[in-house]
C-alpha positions in Angstrom: 0.0 0.0 0.0 1.0 3.6 -0.2 3.1 4.9 2.7 0.4 7.6 3.3 -2.2 4.8 3.6 -0.2 2.7 6.1 0.5 5.8 8.1 -3.1 6.8 8.3 -4.2 3.3 9.4 -1.7 3.2 12.2 -2.4 6.9 13.1 -6.2 6.2 13.3 -5.8 3.1 15.4 -3.5 4.9 17.9 -6.2 7.6 18.3 -8.2 5.0 20.2 -5.6 5.0 23.0 -6.1 7.2 26.0 -4.7 10.8 25.9 -1.2 10.5 27.5 -1.4 14.0 29.0 -4.6 13.0 30.9 -3.1 9.7 32.2 -2.7 10.3 35.9 -1.7 6.7 36.4 1.7 6.7 34.8 5.0 8.0 36.2 6.4 8.1 32.7 7.0 11.5 31.0 4.5 12.5 28.4 5.7 15.9 27.4 9.0 17.6 26.3 9.7 20.9 24.6 9.5 21.2 20.8 13.3 21.4 20.6 13.6 18.1 22.4 11.1 16.6 19.9 13.3 17.9 17.0 16.4 16.4 18.6 14.6 13.1 19.1 13.6 12.9 15.5 17.1 13.7 14.3 18.8 11.1 16.5 16.3 8.2 16.6 18.6 6.1 14.4 21.5 6.0 16.8 22.3 2.7 18.4 23.6 3.2 22.0 25.6 0.0 22.0 27.7 0.9 19.0 30.1 3.2 20.8 32.7 3.0 18.1 30.4 4.3 15.4 28.7 6.9 17.7 31.6 8.0 20.0 30.1 11.4 20.8 26.9 9.8 22.0 29.0 7.5 24.2 30.9 10.5 25.6 27.6 12.3 26.3 26.3 9.2 28.1 29.4 9.3 30.4 29.0 13.0 31.0 25.4 12.4 32.2 26.2 9.7 34.7 29.1 11.6 36.0 26.8 14.5 36.6 24.5 12.2 38.5 27.5 10.9 40.6 28.1 14.4 41.8 24.3 15.1 42.3 24.1 11.9 44.5 27.3 12.8 46.5 29.6 10.0 45.4 32.6 10.4 47.7 35.0 10.4 44.7 33.1 11.0 41.5 36.2 10.1 39.5 36.0 6.6 40.9 32.2 6.2 40.5 30.9 4.0 37.6 27.6 4.1 35.9 25.6 3.3 32.7 22.4 4.2 31.0 19.7 1.5 30.7 16.4 1.0 28.9 14.6 2.1 32.1 14.5 1.5 35.9 13.7 -2.2 35.5 17.0 -2.9 33.7 18.8 -0.6 36.1 17.4 -2.4 39.1 18.4 -5.8 37.7 21.9 -4.6 37.1 22.1 -3.2 40.6 20.8 -6.5 42.0 23.2 -8.6 39.9 26.1 -6.6 41.2 25.0 -7.2 44.8 24.5 -10.9 44.1 27.9 -11.4 42.4 29.7 -9.4 45.0 28.2 -11.7 47.7 29.0 -14.8 45.7 32.7 -13.8 45.3 33.0 -13.0 49.1 31.4 -16.3 50.0 33.7 -18.3 47.7 36.7 -16.5 48.9 35.8 -17.5 52.5 35.2 -21.1 51.4 31.5 -21.0 52.1 28.5 -22.1 49.9 27.1 -19.4 47.6 24.0 -21.0 46.3 21.1 -19.6 48.5 21.1 -15.8 48.1 18.3 -13.7 49.3 17.3 -10.0 48.9 15.4 -8.0 51.6 12.8 -5.4 50.6 9.4 -4.0 51.4 6.3 -5.8 50.3 5.5 -2.6 48.4 8.3 -2.8 45.9 7.7 -2.4 42.2 7.2 -5.5 40.2 10.7 -5.3 38.6 12.2 -6.6 41.9 9.9 -9.6 41.9 11.1 -10.2 38.3 14.8 -9.9 39.4 14.4 -12.5 42.1 12.5 -14.8 39.8 14.8 -14.5 36.8 18.1 -14.6 38.7 17.1 -17.1 41.3 17.3 -15.0 44.4 15.0 -15.6 47.4 12.8 -12.5 47.9 12.3 -11.6 51.6 9.4 -9.2 51.9 9.1 -7.0 55.0 5.4 -6.5 55.3 3.9 -3.0 55.4 1.3 -2.0 58.0 -0.5 1.0 59.3 2.2 1.5 61.9 5.1 0.9 59.4 3.7 1.9 55.9 7.2 1.7 54.4 10.4 -0.2 55.1 12.0 1.7 58.0 14.4 -0.7 59.6 11.9 -2.1 62.1 12.7 -5.7 62.9 15.1 -5.9 60.0 17.2 -8.3 61.9 14.5 -10.9 61.5 14.9 -10.9 57.7 18.7 -10.7 57.1 21.3 -13.4 57.5 24.6 -14.5 56.0 22.9 -15.2 52.6 21.5 -11.7 52.3 23.0 -10.0 49.2 21.5 -6.6 50.1 18.6 -4.5 51.1 16.5 -2.5 48.7 15.3 1.0 49.8 12.7 2.9 47.7 12.8 6.6 47.2 9.1 7.0 46.4 7.0 3.9 46.9 4.9 3.2 43.8 1.7 2.7 45.8 1.7 5.9 47.8 4.7 8.1 46.8 6.3 8.0 50.2 10.1 7.9 50.7 11.6 5.0 52.7 14.0 6.4 55.3 17.3 5.2 53.9 19.3 6.6 56.8 17.2 4.7 59.3 17.6 1.5 57.3 21.4 2.0 57.1 21.4 2.6 60.9 19.6 -0.6 61.5 22.1 -2.5 59.3 25.0 -0.8 61.3 23.5 -2.2 64.5 23.1 -5.7 62.9 26.8 -5.6 61.7 27.9 -4.6 65.2 26.1 -7.6 66.8 26.6 -10.2 64.0 29.4 -9.1 61.8 27.2 -9.1 58.7 28.2 -6.3 56.3 25.0 -5.8 54.2 24.9 -3.1 51.5 21.9 -1.1 50.3 20.7 -0.5 46.8 18.5 2.6 46.5 15.7 2.3 44.0 15.4 6.0 43.3 13.2 5.5 40.2 11.4 8.8 41.0 12.8 10.2 44.2 16.5 10.3 43.0 15.5 13.1 40.6 13.3 14.9 43.2 15.1 14.7 46.5 18.4 16.4 45.4 16.4 19.5 44.3 13.5 19.7 46.8 14.9 17.9 49.9 18.7 18.6 49.5 19.5 18.0 53.2 17.8 14.6 53.2 20.5 11.9 53.5 19.5 9.0 51.3 22.3 8.7 48.7 26.1 8.0 48.6 26.5 10.2 51.7 25.5 7.0 53.5 28.5 4.6 53.4 26.1 1.5 53.2 24.6 2.7 49.9 26.5 0.8 47.2 24.3 1.6 44.2 21.5 3.9 43.0 19.2 3.8 40.1 16.7 6.3 38.6 14.2 6.5 35.8 15.2 9.3 33.4 11.8 8.9 31.8 10.1 9.8 35.1 11.2 12.9 37.0 14.4 13.0 34.9 12.0 14.6 32.4 12.8 12.5 29.3 10.6 10.4 27.1 10.6 6.6 27.7 12.6 4.6 27.9 15.7 5.6 29.7 17.2 4.8 33.1 20.5 5.2 35.0 22.3 3.1 37.5 25.5 4.1 39.4 27.8 2.5 41.8 29.7 4.3 44.6 33.0 3.2 43.3 34.3 0.9 40.5 35.0 -1.7 43.2 31.3 -2.1 43.9 30.7 -3.4 40.3 32.4 -6.8 39.9 34.7 -6.7 36.9 33.5 -10.1 35.7 30.0 -8.7 35.0 31.5 -6.3 32.4 31.9 -7.5 28.8 34.1 -6.1 26.1 33.1 -6.6 22.5 35.2 -6.0 19.4 33.0 -6.9 16.5 31.4 -3.4 16.4 34.9 -1.9 16.2 37.0 -0.8 19.1 37.1 -2.6 22.4 34.6 -0.9 24.7 33.1 -2.2 28.0 29.4 -2.9 28.3 27.2 -4.0 31.3 23.6 -4.4 30.3 20.9 -7.0 29.9 20.0 -5.5 26.5 22.3 -5.0 23.5 21.0 -2.7 20.8 18.9 0.1 22.1 18.1 3.7 21.2 20.7 6.4 21.9 18.3 9.3 21.3 17.0 9.3 24.9 20.5 9.7 26.3 20.9 12.8 24.1 17.5 14.0 25.4 18.8 13.6 29.0 21.9 15.7 28.1 19.5 18.3 26.6 17.5 18.6 29.8 20.7 18.8 31.9 22.0 21.6 29.7 18.6 23.3 29.3 17.6 23.3 33.0 20.7 22.9 35.2 20.3 22.6 38.9 18.3 25.7 39.3 16.0 24.8 36.4 15.4 21.3 37.7 14.6 22.7 41.2 12.1 25.1 39.6 10.4 22.4 37.5 10.2 19.9 40.3 8.9 22.5 42.8 6.2 23.6 40.4 5.1 19.9 40.0 5.1 19.4 43.8 3.0 22.6 44.2 0.4 21.2 41.8 0.4 17.9 43.8 -0.1 19.7 47.1 -2.9 21.8 45.6 -4.6 18.7 44.3 -4.2 16.7 47.5 -5.4 19.7 49.6 -8.6 20.1 47.5 -9.3 16.3 47.4 -8.9 16.2 51.2 -11.8 18.6 51.5 -14.1 16.2 49.7 -16.1 14.3 52.2 -15.6 10.7 51.1 -11.8 10.6 50.9 -8.9 10.0 53.3 -5.4 10.9 52.0 -2.5 8.5 52.1 0.2 11.2 51.8 0.0 14.6 50.2 2.7 14.6 47.5 5.3 16.3 49.6 7.9 13.6 49.0 7.5 12.8 45.3 4.6 14.6 43.6 2.4 11.4 44.0 -0.4 10.8 46.5 -3.2 8.3 47.1 -6.5 8.3 48.9 -9.0 5.8 50.1 -12.7 6.0 50.9 -13.8 6.7 54.4 -16.0 4.0 56.0 -19.7 4.8 55.2 -22.2 2.0 55.2 -24.7 4.1 53.3 -22.4 4.7 50.3 -23.4 2.7 47.3 -20.3 3.2 45.1 -16.6 2.2 45.2 -13.3 3.7 43.9 -13.6 1.4 40.9 -16.9 3.1 40.1 -15.2 6.5 40.5 -12.3 5.4 38.3 -14.8 4.4 35.5 -16.6 7.8 35.8 -13.4 9.7 35.5 -12.4 7.6 32.5 -15.6 8.8 30.9 -14.2 12.4 31.2 -10.9 11.3 29.7 -8.9 11.0 32.9 -7.1 7.7 33.7 -6.9 7.4 37.5 -6.1 3.9 38.8 -7.9 2.1 41.6 -6.0 -0.8 43.1 -5.3 -2.7 46.4 -2.4 -2.0 48.7 0.3 -4.7 49.1 0.1 -7.9 51.2 -1.2 -7.3 54.7 -3.0 -4.2 53.6 -4.6 -5.7 50.5 -8.1 -5.1 51.8 -7.5 -1.4 51.5 -8.3 -0.1 48.0 -6.9 3.3 46.9 -6.7 5.7 44.0 -3.5 7.5 43.1 -2.5 10.5 41.1 1.0 11.0 39.6 1.7 14.7 38.9 4.2 15.1 36.1 5.7 18.0 34.2 3.0 19.1 31.8 0.1 18.8 34.3 -0.2 22.5 35.3 -2.6 24.3 37.6 -5.2 24.8 34.8 -5.4 21.1 34.0 -5.5 20.3 37.7 -8.5 22.6 38.1 -10.2 20.9 35.2 -9.6 17.5 36.9 -11.0 18.7 40.2 -14.1 19.9 38.4 -14.7 16.5 36.8 -13.8 14.7 40.1 -16.4 16.7 42.1 -19.0 16.2 39.4 -18.4 12.4 39.4 -18.6 12.2 43.2 -21.8 14.2 43.2 -23.3 12.0 40.5 -22.4 8.7 42.3 -23.7 10.1 45.6 -27.1 10.8 43.9 -27.6 7.3 42.8 -30.2 5.2 44.7 -28.4 1.9 43.8 -24.9 0.7 43.0 -23.8 1.6 39.5 -24.1 -1.2 37.0 -20.9 -3.3 36.5 -19.5 -2.4 33.0 -19.4 -5.2 30.5 -15.6 -5.1 30.4 -13.5 -4.2 33.4 -10.1 -2.6 32.8 -7.7 -3.4 35.7 -4.6 -1.7 37.0 -1.8 -3.5 38.7 1.8 -2.6 39.7 
């Protein structure tokens, strides 16, 4: 067929998707400036793995992660090591693999078995950590969340770690609620465990969102390489790094924290450059977009953008808190993400699933889902405020939310179940 015909067919089918700008479920960036769009179109053909053919893109990649090493307070940025990835999932798996291999090497050097590794984390981790443990044969040890301990905070951590623990995962911005896990408190708990047992257990910080928020909005919060126990950190550039998907970063405190045997050197693309990745060929354009945003915004610009996003989150959470049916779980003051649940009311005839369906009718995608194990009876809704969701759109959303609540409250019976139910899960 004609190229115009093929284009129109795909274009028309894609129109049936939801509007990305109105998707309040996703953390992933949905807007960049026109100049970034132009740069993306000009560089979409670059293959990140081919560093001999595209040496300038490779140099820019290194500049970016060295900037992050300084941003995250690496004690000696010249000895830090990092890489770009497809997204946070690959970055997390690389961080987990380094922890596992480092543990294995230490066990073998001590003449001990190295066949039963485990990883300790909150039950509220993102699904990529479940994948890591499944794919790479590591026992996951989930510390349950509760009303008293809604995040991993070091409480009773000694019950979960042992000589086979490769590391502890701390989350800077829990997917379910947006709350930070107190990395310093987790590190202090591990210090006490080492003092009493001799176990030296490192931390990987999953900073998918918070690693690009905390340095600008909470600069005095110690969560990064300022804490000696933090061996590695990842972030999603395509979240609050302000880049289109998919791009992530993972960094290690020093080159010694990344076992050399995990790094490959390939010559058949020309040259002899090292690579540590699960993937091989992948786009280089997003790396250039990250460099664009670093140049375009700088520290002051990132601070301004992230502060504006948080202001919108605080505005939305404050207005939603005034609505009678809802009880907030956070307010967006950590990362610009917050959730709410319904207050108990026996007379109410509708659920958050009904409200989610109503909002979808207005074009808004607002997920409804259960909290993790031990709190799974609690169902919540969540909003992710991203760059591009300004105060005007936020007001429009609140108008539709109030109208939807009023309509549901006016019904004499529960709303009919739609013929097809669209689910949301982490």
